[in-house]
N, C-alpha and C positions, 0 to 999 in steps of 0.2 A: 505495499500500500503507498510507503513510503517514496517505494521509486516512483510509482504513476503521479504521485502529487509532484515531485521533484519535476516530473517528466513535465506535467500541466503548467508549472510556476513557469518554467522556460520556454515551453510553446508560447505562453499567456506576455511574455516578456517579449518573445519578438514577434507575434501577433495577435493582437486584440483583439476578442469577439465582441463585435458591434452587435450582436443579437442579444448581449445581456448587457441589461444597463443597473446591476447591483453590487453591492458593495461589502465587505465584513466575510462572515461565515458562511451568510449565503453566496456569494460570489464562489468561494471554494467549493460548495457544495456544486452547485451549477457545475464547476469547471471540472468537478470529477466527475458528474453524470454525462456528461459530454464526452469522457474520455470513454465512454462505455458506449457508445454511438458506431454503427458501421452498418452498411446497407442501406435499407429502407428507412433505418432510423432517421442515417445521417444524413440524408437526402431531403427529409420532413425540415429537420435542423436548420440545413445551408437555407433552405426555403424559408422561413423566418423572417419577416423585416427587422429590420436593425432596432435593436433598443427595445424590443416589443416583449422580453424577460425582463421584468424589477424587483421577481424574487424566487428564489425556490419551489415557495408552495405553488408558486400560478407556475411557475415551470414544468414541475410534476402534474398540475391540474391538465395543462395543457397535453403533454405527451400521454396521460391516461385518456383523454378524450381522444386523443388520435387515433390511438393503438387499443382500444378497450375491445374490439371487432375482432383481433387476431388471438382474445383469451380464449383455449380453449373450454367448450362447453362442454355441464357436465352430461353423461348419456341420460336417456329418458327409456323410458318402458317399449314405447314404438320403435327404438333403434334395434332392439332384436330382431325386427323386420328386412332389417338391412344386410345383417350376415349372412350370407350365403356359400351352400362349400361351392370352391372352385372344381371346374371338370379336372380331373384326378388327383384330386385333395383326397386324400386318405381321412378315412369317416373319423378313425379318433381324432384327427390335427383340425376337423369342423368342429368335432366337440370341444376338444379345447378353446377353441375361439369364443363359442357362443357360450360356454361355461364361464370365461373370463368375464365378458360383459355382464352375465348375468350377477357375478360376485359385486364388479362395480355398482351394479343398480340397485341393489339391496332390496330387490322387490320380492314379493310373495304370492303375486298372482299367477300363479302355478297354471292355468287355465290357458291367461296371454302365451307363456314360456310355449310350455307345449305346441301352441298353434302355431309360434313364430320358430319354432324348430322345426317341427313339420314345412311350414313353407321353404324354410331355409335351403333343405336336404335336398341333391338331386334325386331324380328317379330312379329304384335300385330297388332290388330284393329287400333292403332294410328300410326303404320308403315304404315298400309294398306291406311290412309287418306291421309297419306303425299302422297302415290304415286300418288292417285286419283287428289287431289287439285295442287299437285307442285308448294308448298310455295319459292319463289323466294328471300327473306328475314328472317333471323331468328325473327324476331318480328311479322311476318305473323304465323310462327311456336309455337310460344309463345302463342297465341290468341285461 
């Protein structure tokens, strides 16, 4: 961290940051935060008007507002219907992928899980046996 601080102070002595118009501890926080930018976030920062940022709180709020849509969404029960068995994928792998999502969901809706599983599995002997035996729980499918 000390190395980054030293680099940032050298960089700002050579090149002032015109977009940031704050001083004291806020200036240090802003400069450290800017040091983490790359790619899309750096492009966003460079596109800000000069003297737009007046405090670290404002800077972090602007950043969150810009990039909140990139945050990973928590899965919902209906995401189970998006899990499909790939052509040539072993049944065990599909069952593991499906089970991993079930664990993340913390859902207790067994009929929904069973229905989603049956819709995601490729047609074949196992899917035909599911049609015949009509399991009501995931544990019945695993047997």
